[in-house]
N, C-alpha and C positions, 0 to 999 in steps of 0.2 A: 894522322892516320892515312895510309895510302888508299886510293880508290881501288875498288875491285875491277877487274877486267870483265867486260861483257862480250859474249859471242856476237859478232856482227855479220859473219858470212864466211864464204870460202872461195878458193880458187883451185881448179884442177889443172895439173900440169901433165902433158903427154910426153912420155919418154919413148920416142920412136913409135912403134905400134902399140905400146902399152899405156894404159891410163894409170897415172900415179895416184897415190893417196891424196885426198883433198888437203889443202893447206888452210888451216883455220885463220880467220881474221878476227882480231879483238879490238874492241873500242874501250878507250880509257878517257874518262871525263875528268876535267880539272877546272880550276877557276879561270885559267888562261884559254880554255877551249877544249876541243876534242881531238884525239889522235886515233887513227885506225892503222894497224900494222899486223903482219903475221909474226909469230914467235919462232918459226922454224928457220934455221940457217940454211942456205945463204939468202933467203928472201926477206929476212928481218930488217934489212936496211931500207926497204921501201916503206915510208911512213907518210900517211895522209893526215894533214892538219887542217883544222877549220874551226869556226866559231860554233857550229852545230854538227851533229853526226852526219847530216846530209852533205854539208860542205866538205867535211873531212873525207867522206866517201868519194865525192867528185875529185878531190885532190889526189886521193889514193889511185883512182883509175887513171888519171893523167900521168902520174909518176910510174905506174905499173906498165903502161904502154911504152915508156922509154927504157924499160929494164933490159931490152935486148932480145926478148922472145918474140918470135913471129906470131901473128894471131892464130895460126893453126896449131901452135904448141900448147895452148891453154884455153880453158873456158872460164868464163866468169869475169870479174868477181860476181858471185851470186850473193845478194844481200838478204838478211833476215830481219825480222822485227820491224818492218815498215820503213827501213832505211831506203831512201831513194836519192841517188846522187843529184845534188843541186848544183848545176853549172852556173857560173856567174853570168849575169845578164850581159849580152853583147853590148859593146860601146855604142852609144847613140851617134848617128852621123853628125858631123860638124854642121853647124848652122851656116847657111849660105852667107857669104860676106855682104854687108850692106852696100848698096850702090853708092858710089862717090857722089856727093852733092855736086850739082853744076857749079861752075865758077860763081862766086858771089857776085850778085848784080851790082854794078857800079852805080852809085847815086848820081843821077843826072841833075845837077844843080845849076 
């Protein structure tokens, strides 16, 4: 049986001086993880995937920013139901290299 879609939030697109209708974002859960995407063409090709709804929301936001719209052409995404985009932890800085040991001391025999 297919999982039902859950409303996850929306994005508003501005068409010139006019504010367009909101585009709904839907969450689909499966054994493999979660997906968040709009169902309206031509925006339905942006799909956020993650293990949890929060990771899927962060992935959606990252992909949405590369869609080709400037930041003043849209607002959002605005999330519903306690979804908070969970960005991956920044990589830890590399450990400093260990200092090379001094040349082994020669046995004075």
